[in-house]
MIMARRO-365446 format. One record per residue (C-alpha): residue in one letter; z, y negated, x. Coordinates in steps of 0.2 Angstrom, whole numbers. Example, Ala and Ser with C-alpha at 12.3 -4.5 7.8 and 13.67 -1.06 7.14 Angstrom:
aa = a&Z = 39&Y = 22&X = 62
aa = s&Z = 36&Y = 5&X = 68
END
This chain:
aa = x&Z = 263&Y = -1251&X = 643
aa = x&Z = 282&Y = -1246&X = 642
aa = x&Z = 296&Y = -1259&X = 646
aa = x&Z = 313&Y = -1254&X = 651
aa = x&Z = 326&Y = -1268&X = 652
aa = x&Z = 338&Y = -1267&X = 666
aa = x&Z = 353&Y = -1275&X = 657
aa = x&Z = 365&Y = -1283&X = 670
aa = x&Z = 380&Y = -1295&X = 667
aa = x&Z = 368&Y = -1307&X = 676
aa = x&Z = 350&Y = -1307&X = 680
aa = x&Z = 343&Y = -1295&X = 667
aa = x&Z = 325&Y = -1291&X = 670
aa = x&Z = 311&Y = -1280&X = 664
aa = x&Z = 303&Y = -1265&X = 672
aa = x&Z = 285&Y = -1262&X = 666
aa = x&Z = 276&Y = -1246&X = 667
aa = x&Z = 259&Y = -1241&X = 663
aa = x&Z = 241&Y = -1239&X = 669
aa = x&Z = 231&Y = -1254&X = 676
aa = x&Z = 246&Y = -1266&X = 677
aa = x&Z = 242&Y = -1273&X = 694
aa = x&Z = 227&Y = -1281&X = 686
aa = x&Z = 236&Y = -1288&X = 671
aa = x&Z = 235&Y = -1307&X = 674
aa = x&Z = 246&Y = -1312&X = 659
aa = x&Z = 260&Y = -1300&X = 665
aa = x&Z = 260&Y = -1308&X = 682
aa = x&Z = 259&Y = -1326&X = 676
aa = x&Z = 274&Y = -1322&X = 665
aa = x&Z = 285&Y = -1320&X = 680
aa = x&Z = 278&Y = -1331&X = 693
aa = x&Z = 287&Y = -1347&X = 698
aa = x&Z = 279&Y = -1363&X = 702
aa = x&Z = 281&Y = -1363&X = 721
aa = x&Z = 272&Y = -1354&X = 735
aa = x&Z = 268&Y = -1335&X = 734
aa = x&Z = 270&Y = -1323&X = 748
aa = x&Z = 263&Y = -1305&X = 745
aa = x&Z = 271&Y = -1293&X = 757
aa = x&Z = 262&Y = -1277&X = 759
aa = x&Z = 258&Y = -1264&X = 773
aa = x&Z = 243&Y = -1259&X = 782
aa = x&Z = 240&Y = -1243&X = 771
aa = x&Z = 243&Y = -1251&X = 754
aa = x&Z = 235&Y = -1268&X = 757
aa = x&Z = 217&Y = -1261&X = 758
aa = x&Z = 219&Y = -1252&X = 742
aa = x&Z = 227&Y = -1264&X = 731
aa = x&Z = 229&Y = -1281&X = 738
aa = x&Z = 213&Y = -1289&X = 732
aa = x&Z = 217&Y = -1283&X = 715
aa = x&Z = 234&Y = -1291&X = 715
aa = x&Z = 227&Y = -1307&X = 722
aa = x&Z = 213&Y = -1308&X = 709
aa = x&Z = 226&Y = -1305&X = 695
aa = x&Z = 238&Y = -1319&X = 702
aa = x&Z = 224&Y = -1331&X = 701
aa = x&Z = 231&Y = -1343&X = 714
aa = x&Z = 221&Y = -1348&X = 729
aa = x&Z = 236&Y = -1353&X = 738
aa = x&Z = 244&Y = -1336&X = 738
aa = x&Z = 248&Y = -1330&X = 755
aa = x&Z = 249&Y = -1313&X = 763
aa = x&Z = 260&Y = -1304&X = 776
aa = x&Z = 256&Y = -1287&X = 782
aa = x&Z = 269&Y = -1276&X = 790
aa = x&Z = 267&Y = -1259&X = 799
aa = x&Z = 268&Y = -1243&X = 788
aa = x&Z = 283&Y = -1231&X = 791
aa = x&Z = 302&Y = -1230&X = 790
aa = x&Z = 303&Y = -1233&X = 809
aa = x&Z = 297&Y = -1251&X = 806
aa = x&Z = 311&Y = -1254&X = 793
aa = x&Z = 320&Y = -1265&X = 806
aa = x&Z = 328&Y = -1283&X = 808
aa = x&Z = 312&Y = -1287&X = 818
aa = x&Z = 301&Y = -1283&X = 804
aa = x&Z = 312&Y = -1292&X = 791
aa = x&Z = 313&Y = -1308&X = 803
aa = x&Z = 294&Y = -1308&X = 803
aa = x&Z = 294&Y = -1310&X = 784
aa = x&Z = 306&Y = -1324&X = 786
aa = x&Z = 295&Y = -1332&X = 799
aa = x&Z = 280&Y = -1331&X = 787
aa = x&Z = 290&Y = -1340&X = 773
aa = x&Z = 294&Y = -1354&X = 785
aa = x&Z = 276&Y = -1355&X = 791
aa = x&Z = 270&Y = -1358&X = 774
aa = x&Z = 284&Y = -1370&X = 770
aa = x&Z = 290&Y = -1360&X = 756
aa = x&Z = 304&Y = -1368&X = 746
aa = x&Z = 317&Y = -1361&X = 734
aa = x&Z = 304&Y = -1360&X = 720
aa = x&Z = 294&Y = -1348&X = 730
aa = x&Z = 290&Y = -1330&X = 724
aa = x&Z = 290&Y = -1315&X = 736
aa = x&Z = 280&Y = -1300&X = 729
aa = x&Z = 283&Y = -1283&X = 737
aa = x&Z = 267&Y = -1273&X = 735
aa = x&Z = 270&Y = -1256&X = 742
aa = x&Z = 283&Y = -1242&X = 744
aa = x&Z = 301&Y = -1242&X = 747
aa = x&Z = 301&Y = -1249&X = 765
aa = x&Z = 290&Y = -1264&X = 759
aa = x&Z = 302&Y = -1266&X = 744
aa = x&Z = 318&Y = -1265&X = 755
aa = x&Z = 311&Y = -1277&X = 768
aa = x&Z = 303&Y = -1290&X = 757
aa = x&Z = 318&Y = -1289&X = 745
aa = x&Z = 330&Y = -1293&X = 759
aa = x&Z = 319&Y = -1307&X = 765
aa = x&Z = 319&Y = -1314&X = 747
aa = x&Z = 338&Y = -1313&X = 746
aa = x&Z = 340&Y = -1321&X = 763
aa = x&Z = 327&Y = -1335&X = 763
aa = x&Z = 336&Y = -1351&X = 757
aa = x&Z = 349&Y = -1340&X = 750
aa = x&Z = 338&Y = -1332&X = 738
aa = x&Z = 320&Y = -1334&X = 731
aa = x&Z = 311&Y = -1326&X = 716
aa = x&Z = 307&Y = -1308&X = 720
aa = x&Z = 294&Y = -1296&X = 710
aa = x&Z = 292&Y = -1278&X = 715
aa = x&Z = 275&Y = -1270&X = 713
aa = x&Z = 279&Y = -1252&X = 719
aa = x&Z = 265&Y = -1241&X = 723
aa = x&Z = 273&Y = -1225&X = 728
aa = x&Z = 282&Y = -1213&X = 716
aa = x&Z = 299&Y = -1215&X = 726
aa = x&Z = 298&Y = -1233&X = 725
aa = x&Z = 293&Y = -1233&X = 706
aa = x&Z = 307&Y = -1222&X = 701
aa = x&Z = 321&Y = -1228&X = 713
aa = x&Z = 319&Y = -1241&X = 726
aa = x&Z = 312&Y = -1255&X = 715
aa = x&Z = 325&Y = -1254&X = 702
aa = x&Z = 343&Y = -1259&X = 705
aa = x&Z = 343&Y = -1273&X = 718
aa = x&Z = 347&Y = -1263&X = 734
aa = x&Z = 338&Y = -1271&X = 749
aa = x&Z = 340&Y = -1270&X = 768
aa = x&Z = 334&Y = -1263&X = 784
aa = x&Z = 340&Y = -1249&X = 796
aa = x&Z = 350&Y = -1251&X = 812
aa = x&Z = 349&Y = -1240&X = 827
aa = x&Z = 366&Y = -1232&X = 822
aa = x&Z = 362&Y = -1228&X = 804
aa = x&Z = 351&Y = -1231&X = 789
aa = x&Z = 352&Y = -1246&X = 778
aa = x&Z = 367&Y = -1253&X = 787
aa = x&Z = 361&Y = -1271&X = 785
aa = x&Z = 356&Y = -1278&X = 768
aa = x&Z = 361&Y = -1286&X = 752
aa = x&Z = 361&Y = -1282&X = 733
aa = x&Z = 347&Y = -1294&X = 726
aa = x&Z = 339&Y = -1291&X = 709
aa = x&Z = 321&Y = -1295&X = 706
aa = x&Z = 314&Y = -1305&X = 692
aa = x&Z = 303&Y = -1291&X = 686
aa = x&Z = 296&Y = -1274&X = 692
aa = x&Z = 278&Y = -1270&X = 688
aa = x&Z = 274&Y = -1251&X = 690
aa = x&Z = 256&Y = -1247&X = 689
aa = x&Z = 255&Y = -1228&X = 687
aa = x&Z = 237&Y = -1228&X = 692
aa = x&Z = 242&Y = -1231&X = 710
aa = x&Z = 249&Y = -1213&X = 711
aa = x&Z = 231&Y = -1207&X = 711
aa = x&Z = 229&Y = -1213&X = 729
aa = x&Z = 246&Y = -1207&X = 735
aa = x&Z = 245&Y = -1193&X = 747
aa = x&Z = 252&Y = -1176&X = 741
aa = x&Z = 266&Y = -1177&X = 754
aa = x&Z = 272&Y = -1194&X = 748
aa = x&Z = 271&Y = -1189&X = 730
aa = x&Z = 281&Y = -1173&X = 732
aa = x&Z = 294&Y = -1184&X = 742
aa = x&Z = 296&Y = -1195&X = 727
aa = x&Z = 299&Y = -1180&X = 716
aa = x&Z = 316&Y = -1178&X = 725
aa = x&Z = 322&Y = -1194&X = 717
aa = x&Z = 316&Y = -1190&X = 700
aa = x&Z = 325&Y = -1173&X = 701
aa = x&Z = 340&Y = -1182&X = 706
aa = x&Z = 342&Y = -1191&X = 689
aa = x&Z = 342&Y = -1174&X = 680
aa = x&Z = 354&Y = -1166&X = 692
aa = x&Z = 367&Y = -1180&X = 691
aa = x&Z = 367&Y = -1185&X = 673
aa = x&Z = 353&Y = -1179&X = 662
aa = x&Z = 352&Y = -1160&X = 660
aa = x&Z = 339&Y = -1163&X = 646
aa = x&Z = 327&Y = -1172&X = 658
aa = x&Z = 331&Y = -1158&X = 671
aa = x&Z = 325&Y = -1145&X = 659
aa = x&Z = 310&Y = -1156&X = 654
aa = x&Z = 305&Y = -1156&X = 673
aa = x&Z = 306&Y = -1137&X = 673
aa = x&Z = 295&Y = -1136&X = 658
aa = x&Z = 282&Y = -1149&X = 664
aa = x&Z = 282&Y = -1145&X = 682
aa = x&Z = 264&Y = -1140&X = 682
aa = x&Z = 258&Y = -1156&X = 673
aa = x&Z = 269&Y = -1166&X = 685
aa = x&Z = 261&Y = -1157&X = 700
aa = x&Z = 244&Y = -1160&X = 693
aa = x&Z = 248&Y = -1179&X = 690
aa = x&Z = 243&Y = -1178&X = 672
aa = x&Z = 243&Y = -1197&X = 667
aa = x&Z = 253&Y = -1195&X = 651
aa = x&Z = 266&Y = -1183&X = 659
aa = x&Z = 268&Y = -1195&X = 674
aa = x&Z = 270&Y = -1210&X = 662
aa = x&Z = 284&Y = -1201&X = 653
aa = x&Z = 292&Y = -1195&X = 669
aa = x&Z = 293&Y = -1213&X = 677
aa = x&Z = 299&Y = -1220&X = 661
aa = x&Z = 313&Y = -1208&X = 660
aa = x&Z = 318&Y = -1210&X = 678
aa = x&Z = 318&Y = -1229&X = 677
aa = x&Z = 329&Y = -1228&X = 661
aa = x&Z = 341&Y = -1216&X = 670
aa = x&Z = 342&Y = -1228&X = 685
aa = x&Z = 344&Y = -1244&X = 674
aa = x&Z = 358&Y = -1236&X = 664
aa = x&Z = 368&Y = -1232&X = 679
aa = x&Z = 365&Y = -1249&X = 688
aa = x&Z = 370&Y = -1258&X = 672
aa = x&Z = 387&Y = -1250&X = 673
aa = x&Z = 389&Y = -1254&X = 691
aa = x&Z = 378&Y = -1266&X = 699
aa = x&Z = 386&Y = -1266&X = 717
aa = x&Z = 390&Y = -1248&X = 719
aa = x&Z = 409&Y = -1249&X = 717
aa = x&Z = 410&Y = -1235&X = 704
aa = x&Z = 398&Y = -1224&X = 694
aa = x&Z = 382&Y = -1230&X = 704
aa = x&Z = 388&Y = -1220&X = 719
aa = x&Z = 382&Y = -1205&X = 709
aa = x&Z = 364&Y = -1211&X = 714
aa = x&Z = 368&Y = -1206&X = 732
aa = x&Z = 367&Y = -1187&X = 727
aa = x&Z = 360&Y = -1179&X = 742
aa = x&Z = 358&Y = -1195&X = 752
aa = x&Z = 373&Y = -1193&X = 764
aa = x&Z = 366&Y = -1177&X = 770
aa = x&Z = 348&Y = -1184&X = 769
aa = x&Z = 352&Y = -1199&X = 779
aa = x&Z = 359&Y = -1189&X = 793
aa = x&Z = 343&Y = -1178&X = 794
aa = x&Z = 333&Y = -1194&X = 795
aa = x&Z = 345&Y = -1202&X = 808
aa = x&Z = 345&Y = -1187&X = 820
aa = x&Z = 326&Y = -1186&X = 819
aa = x&Z = 324&Y = -1205&X = 822
aa = x&Z = 316&Y = -1207&X = 805
aa = x&Z = 300&Y = -1199&X = 811
aa = x&Z = 301&Y = -1181&X = 805
aa = x&Z = 306&Y = -1183&X = 787
aa = x&Z = 300&Y = -1194&X = 773
aa = x&Z = 315&Y = -1201&X = 764
aa = x&Z = 313&Y = -1190&X = 749
aa = x&Z = 310&Y = -1174&X = 759
aa = x&Z = 327&Y = -1177&X = 768
aa = x&Z = 335&Y = -1181&X = 751
aa = x&Z = 328&Y = -1164&X = 744
aa = x&Z = 337&Y = -1154&X = 757
aa = x&Z = 352&Y = -1165&X = 755
aa = x&Z = 354&Y = -1162&X = 737
aa = x&Z = 352&Y = -1143&X = 739
aa = x&Z = 365&Y = -1143&X = 753
aa = x&Z = 377&Y = -1154&X = 742
aa = x&Z = 375&Y = -1141&X = 728
aa = x&Z = 379&Y = -1127&X = 741
aa = x&Z = 395&Y = -1136&X = 746
aa = x&Z = 399&Y = -1138&X = 727
aa = x&Z = 398&Y = -1120&X = 724
aa = x&Z = 408&Y = -1116&X = 740
aa = x&Z = 421&Y = -1128&X = 733
aa = x&Z = 421&Y = -1119&X = 716
aa = x&Z = 416&Y = -1135&X = 708
aa = x&Z = 401&Y = -1129&X = 699
aa = x&Z = 395&Y = -1112&X = 692
aa = x&Z = 388&Y = -1099&X = 704
aa = x&Z = 369&Y = -1100&X = 705
aa = x&Z = 368&Y = -1119&X = 703
aa = x&Z = 361&Y = -1122&X = 720
aa = x&Z = 348&Y = -1109&X = 717
aa = x&Z = 343&Y = -1117&X = 701
aa = x&Z = 341&Y = -1134&X = 709
aa = x&Z = 332&Y = -1127&X = 724
aa = x&Z = 320&Y = -1118&X = 712
aa = x&Z = 315&Y = -1134&X = 704
aa = x&Z = 314&Y = -1144&X = 721
aa = x&Z = 303&Y = -1130&X = 728
aa = x&Z = 291&Y = -1131&X = 714
aa = x&Z = 284&Y = -1147&X = 721
aa = x&Z = 282&Y = -1140&X = 739
aa = x&Z = 298&Y = -1148&X = 746
aa = x&Z = 309&Y = -1140&X = 759
aa = x&Z = 326&Y = -1135&X = 753
aa = x&Z = 334&Y = -1129&X = 769
aa = x&Z = 340&Y = -1138&X = 785
aa = x&Z = 327&Y = -1133&X = 799
aa = x&Z = 335&Y = -1121&X = 811
aa = x&Z = 331&Y = -1132&X = 827
aa = x&Z = 343&Y = -1146&X = 821
aa = x&Z = 361&Y = -1146&X = 827
aa = x&Z = 373&Y = -1145&X = 812
aa = x&Z = 386&Y = -1153&X = 823
aa = x&Z = 374&Y = -1168&X = 826
aa = x&Z = 371&Y = -1170&X = 808
aa = x&Z = 390&Y = -1170&X = 805
aa = x&Z = 392&Y = -1184&X = 817
aa = x&Z = 379&Y = -1194&X = 809
aa = x&Z = 386&Y = -1192&X = 792
aa = x&Z = 403&Y = -1199&X = 799
aa = x&Z = 393&Y = -1215&X = 803
aa = x&Z = 385&Y = -1216&X = 786
aa = x&Z = 389&Y = -1232&X = 777
aa = x&Z = 396&Y = -1222&X = 762
aa = x&Z = 410&Y = -1215&X = 773
aa = x&Z = 427&Y = -1223&X = 768
aa = x&Z = 444&Y = -1223&X = 777
aa = x&Z = 451&Y = -1209&X = 767
aa = x&Z = 436&Y = -1197&X = 771
aa = x&Z = 418&Y = -1194&X = 769
aa = x&Z = 413&Y = -1198&X = 751
aa = x&Z = 400&Y = -1186&X = 744
aa = x&Z = 392&Y = -1183&X = 727
aa = x&Z = 394&Y = -1165&X = 722
aa = x&Z = 390&Y = -1156&X = 706
aa = x&Z = 401&Y = -1149&X = 692
aa = x&Z = 385&Y = -1142&X = 684
aa = x&Z = 367&Y = -1147&X = 682
aa = x&Z = 368&Y = -1164&X = 674
aa = x&Z = 386&Y = -1168&X = 679
aa = x&Z = 390&Y = -1175&X = 696
aa = x&Z = 406&Y = -1182&X = 703
aa = x&Z = 411&Y = -1192&X = 718
aa = x&Z = 422&Y = -1182&X = 729
aa = x&Z = 432&Y = -1186&X = 745
aa = x&Z = 441&Y = -1170&X = 747
aa = x&Z = 428&Y = -1159&X = 757
aa = x&Z = 435&Y = -1156&X = 774
aa = x&Z = 424&Y = -1157&X = 789
aa = x&Z = 424&Y = -1139&X = 791
aa = x&Z = 418&Y = -1136&X = 773
aa = x&Z = 404&Y = -1148&X = 776
aa = x&Z = 398&Y = -1140&X = 792
aa = x&Z = 399&Y = -1123&X = 784
aa = x&Z = 388&Y = -1128&X = 769
aa = x&Z = 375&Y = -1135&X = 781
aa = x&Z = 376&Y = -1119&X = 791
aa = x&Z = 374&Y = -1109&X = 775
aa = x&Z = 359&Y = -1119&X = 770
aa = x&Z = 350&Y = -1118&X = 786
aa = x&Z = 335&Y = -1108&X = 790
aa = x&Z = 339&Y = -1092&X = 800
aa = x&Z = 358&Y = -1095&X = 797
END
């Protein structure tokens, strides 16, 4: 088992990574409070791992709340349902909410934990690669609004993150590949050595070799923790973690969150951002292709589908919560491993980059 400490000004917490951790009774008991326990999971993950977690908790009074699977259910209604369940079980401020599942489960359960009685204990037990390397670490919680992704939420740090790498064995290929987008992101924005490691070990990563996966998750969490420690509430350097996300969120929004998995949209968004970076002469020629090559090794799409309207995407980007009064804030590349937050791209340049990174353009 590997432990990465997320060191914040307040609320430091550990992120554990290793095989079999969902069944580690001592680890669970180390971080549980004395009050009621509510395990929040979804209809896909629960049949696979819920009984294992309940057995490890060793608490007959542990309650369960199952939510539907899918980004389209990341709504205020689903969040409200978790709150209703906490009220029903008469949870008090010493309660613990356990998020067992992927990023949607973590975001909704985390937001519920942040909201209920102004905050109860939260433990993340992420079961997808994307959640393990990104969503479960850093304290972002929330739900989508019909006008945009993650428009309603809060920063709320967990008491611990328990990453059982064995859960990746049951993860569908498409979701595993989608998670790789967030892994690649860490190398692209600030860790060229990790980017090169991913290039060298892409075959082992694709085969899900256990030791390769453990190292990859650990390095990803360390990268995320290092950035979060510098900027817990995204007022500065943490914005770099949004590389590819403004384009990606637009892709998700215009397709009603039904066509792309989050990581699939981010993968296209990262390559599009790299194309814009080259066009703005911020990074060396060939940077976008270098990034697209690694992204493509994991079966991820790198170009905007030709049936999507670039104008519609541009309009969706302008509604993104990361837009500021002085212009759209984008994360662009100066090189592989060096990213910057930029607000100088004109709408015309952004639209051109999307056209240039579109199929049949």
